[in-house]
C-alpha positions, 0 to 999 in steps of 0.5 A: 450442241448437247447431242452425243455424236453418232458416226456414219459407221455406227448408224450403218452397223445398227441398220445392218444389224437390224437388217433394214433396207435403208442406208445411213445417209438416206435415213439421216437425209430423210430425218433432216428434210422432215425437221428442216421443213417444219415436221414435228416429232420426238426422238421416240416417234420420228421413225413412225412420223417418217413412215419407216417400218423399223419396229426393232428401232424403236427400242434402239438408243441409236435412233433417239441419238440420231434424232437429238443430233439432227435436231441439235445441229439444225438449231445450232447457233454456230451453224454446225450442221453436217450431213451424216456421210462416210468419212474421208477414209472411204473411197471418193465414189462411195462418198459421192453416192452417199451424198446422192442418197442423202439428198434423195432422203432429204427431199423425201423427208421434206415432202413428208413434212407436208410443208405448205410453203413448198413451191410458190410460197418459197423464196427464189433462193429456196426453190433453187436449192430444192431444185439443185438438191433434186439434180444432185439426187438424180446424179450419177457421179464418176470420179477418178479420185484426184485432188480436183475430184475431192475439191469438187465433192467438198464444194457440193457438200458445202453447198448442201450443208449451207442449203439445208441451213437456209431451207431450215431457216425459211421453212421450219416454223421454229425459232424466228431466225437461226441464221445471222442476216449475212448468211441468209443474204448470200447466194449459193451459186 
């Protein structure tokens, strides 16, 4: 993958500096959902395509970098996609809330892409993934912070990661298949 990495912390700092009313997880989720569902845009125009009022962001390289990272991860033959979330040094509850925000953004981005394949045109697995993402987006997690909670969050995060890749393979009219046959035939739950 050739896209330069961007961290959650870097994107959050940029959003804070620009005094934008969206957090890094929600923004990355929105862009991912849009691209995953076949939305077409460029590194320079994606902010407008998603309807964000971020005039100051148009000239900030961080946003073009975020686009290149996201597009590169979705196209990665090594399946290297990861939702952009706070790192393990951040409290578990904060990371869980960021995942909820990411899923909300993702679903919004999918809706903005206007994919005609949503709903009845999707496979049963894809419909279940979208429904599960909706359940996550509507969730309010509470954690005690133990190892079991860490494992539970890691499991949900892996479900989201693989779900995005499966949805992208089904909904994005780009390359015919980004996933090996074995990955597309596995049930996620």
